[in-house]
N, C-alpha and C positions, 0 to 999 in steps of 0.2 A: 055375644054367644060360646058356648060349651064350658060357660062358668065356672062348674064344677070339674073341670081334665085340669089334672095336676102338670101343669109345663114341665116342670122338672126335668120329673120323671122320661121328658117328651122330648130332650135335648139329642139330638144324635151324637156320639161319639165312636168310637173308629171299634175301641175295648169291647163294647156292649155287643158289639155285632159278629165279632172274628178273633178266633181264640190262641193260642199263641202257635199254634199251628195254619194260623190264616182262612181256616175255615169258617165258611158261617157257622156261627153261633148255635142259632134255628136247629141248622140241616143235621147240626154233630149231635145236639141234644134228644134231636126224635130218634135218630140213627141210637144214637147210646141208652137210650132207652128202651128201645123195640128190640134192643141186642140181651138188656139185662132182662126183661119179660118172658121173650118167647129160645133167646137160646141157652135156656138154663143147661139143656140137655144135652150142649154141646163143649166136648173140655177145652179146658183154659186156654190152650194154645190154639187151639180151631179157633175160637172163638177170639183171640189175640191177632190172630192172620184177621180172617173174616175183618174185623173192624179197621186194620191198616188197608185193606184194601180200599173200603169204602171208603175212607179219608182220601186216598191219591186219590179212585176215580171221581167224587165230590171237587179235588182240588182243581183235579185238570178238566175239569165242568167250568166251573165257576173264575177260577184263576186265569187258567189260561189262556181266554177272547181280553184277557183285558193287557195292556203296552206292550201287546207282538209286536216285533216290527217288523220292520216293509216287507212284505217279501219279495225277491231276486227278480229283477226287469219288470217292477210294479210301475205303475204308470206316475210321470212325474209331473207336483203340484200344478194344479190349472193356474193358467196365467190370461190376461186377459187380451192376447194376442191370440188371432187366426194362425193358423201355420201348414204347413204341410211338406210334405216331404219326395223328394227324387231321387231318384241311385243312381247313380255318372256311368256312362257305359266306362269311361276310361277317366282322366286328367293328369293333363297338360302341365305344366311349368310356363306358372305369367313371371317375368320380370319383371312388366312396364313399371311404369316408377318410380323406379331406383335409378340410385346417380346414376351407375357405373354399364345398366344395361346391355346401350350401344354406344360404339364411338368407333373416331375413326380406323382404318386397316393400321394394325400392327398393336392397339393397347386392348390390354386383356380383359375381355367382355361377358357379360351374364348372358347374352346373345346370339344368334348368329343377324344380322342384318337383314335378311331372306324373314325374319318371324317377325319383324317390324309393319310391315306388309296385312295389309288383311286376310284374315286367312292363312297368309306363310303363301297366299301366291305373285310371285315377281311383278306381276301384272299389273296389283291390284294396288289401292291405296298406300299409304303407309299414314302409319296409326300407333305407332311404338316410340316416337317422338316426332319434337315439332321442327315442321321448317320455318325458312325464312318468307317474308312477306315477299319483300321482291322476288324472291328468286326459288319457284317454291321446288322445287330439287334438291336445294341447299340446305343442309341441317344446322338448326340452330345449338351453337356451341357455351358450357357451360364457361359460365367468368370464372377469374382468379379469387372470387369470394362465395363462390358457389364452392356446394360439398366436393364434384369431381371435375377442376378446370380441364376442358379439353374433351370431356364426353361430350354425347346427344342429351339434348334436356330430352328424355322419357318424361311420357304423357300417362294419365289414367284419364277416365272419364270420369270417372268419382274425382268434385277435387273441392278444396277448402276455398269456401266463398270469400272470406275474409280476404284472398289474396287473389286480388281483382288479374295482377300480371300474366298473361301465359306464359313470359319467359321468368319466371319464379320456382324455382326448382322446389322448393314446398309449395306448393298447389300443389301436388301429384302426392297422388298415397305410393311410400315406398314400398314395393314388393319382398325387399328381404327385413321387415321391420315389422308388414302389419298383416293379418290373414287377410284374405279376402278368397270371395270368388268370383265370378263373369258371368254378366247376365245374358241368360241365352232366350229364347225365343218362349219357349214353352214356362218359365216361369213368368217370364212379363209378361204373358196373357192373364196370368191369375194373379197379378196386380203388384206383380215388388218390381221396386224404382229401384237404383243406384242409391246409396247407402244402405239400406234397410240392412237390419241383422240376421246372419245365421247361424247352426249350430250342423258342425259339418263333422262325421264318426267315420274314422279307416274301419271294417269289416278284416283289414289283416291285422295292425297296429292295435284293433281294441285303445284306441284310445280317440279322445272328441272334447273341437275347442271352439270357442265363437270366431267368428267372423262376419263381416259382411261384402254388401255388394258392390264393388270399384271397382269395374270393370266392362268392355262389352266386347263388339267386333266378332264376336266366334258363337253362332246362332246356337249350338246346344250346348254352345255352358257348359263345358267337359276341361275348362280349365281354374286354376287356383292359383295363387301367386306363393312363391317357391319359401315363404316363411311362412305357409298355410301347413304346406305339405313338410317342412320339414317339423313344423309341433307336433302334426300329427308322429313326427314318429322318423318319414320317410328321410335314409341317407341323403339328400342330395345335395347336388352342390351349383346349380346353372340351371339352363334352359337348352340348356343347346341337345345331352343327350338323357335326359333323365325325365324322368312322366311314368304312371302309374300305368298301366295297361291294362289291366283286366278292373270288372264292373266292379268295385268294392269300395267307392267311398258313395254316402250319402251324405246328402245336405237339406238338412231342413229350412225351409224359409219362413218367413217371418212378417208377410206384404205387411206398408204399413208403421215399420214398427222404430225407423228416425227422421219422424217431422220435421225433426231440425234440423235435421240436414248434419248435425255432430260431424267430425273428421277429427282422427287421430293421430297423435304423433309416436303412440307407445301401444301395445295392447297391452300392456298392464289395463292402462285406461280404456281400449274398446270393452275388457272382460268387463268392468266395476260396469263401465254405464249398461252392457247389458244385462249383468246379474240384480244392476236397482231398479228395471222396472215389472224385473222378476219372469224372464225370458229361461228358459233352461235349456241346456246340454247334454239331460239323460236323456238317451235315448229307448223307453220302453223292452225289457228281452232280452236284450242286450247290456251284456256286462262291457262298461266302457272308462278306462281311466281317464282322469277329468289334468286335461292342461293350462 
């Protein structure tokens, strides 16, 4: 059909539609024609100024919406993973899983032995390090081939399923190497499980990072690994005296985001895995530098 139409003249070329100023030619010609016919009474200078004004307005109206950069604070690209955010009341330092987290008296450790008890209560069960099967009051020491011989084997709730031996130090998430948060009741009720990915943002340092849910034992969930707080820019060194005491840490949880129960030895590997499945550590409306 339309056999009489000259298809050659209908080929779309950018130069047919835009002049050297980038203005749509049709609009430009109409304006120029109108000015030539109607504005002969206007002085040449005024006509030129008026024409430049019209050209500028057309450029703003037509070209500006095209290729505009994303506005500051624009929501991140949608992912296939549902998420929700919780503003933590505080953030205590968790050193569990680190080879030098706990040890006998006289050894320099990352935390006090009291903090290895559930919620830091003296009479509560010990959850921060491994105890012997034959003597539940005796800590299990690391051997000569372990990362920190003579120290207690500190454990985390999330483990490497490929290492079933409970006395294997590498079975646990190292708080000095990996960003992790503690699973609290509120997040657990909303479907979060150990191993799931999270994004964490500090309103004080304006930094955002990826992490995983790797420990439990604190119903509030107001704990994060030593590496997490350091990665967020806090000058922390251990779990003895350091803590974020203000409500300034935001955690975005991605429930069910690690169904394969991936385990990470390095933070770089964790970051790569989170980005690979399309997770975001952008926080809309907040300017964050990414680490």
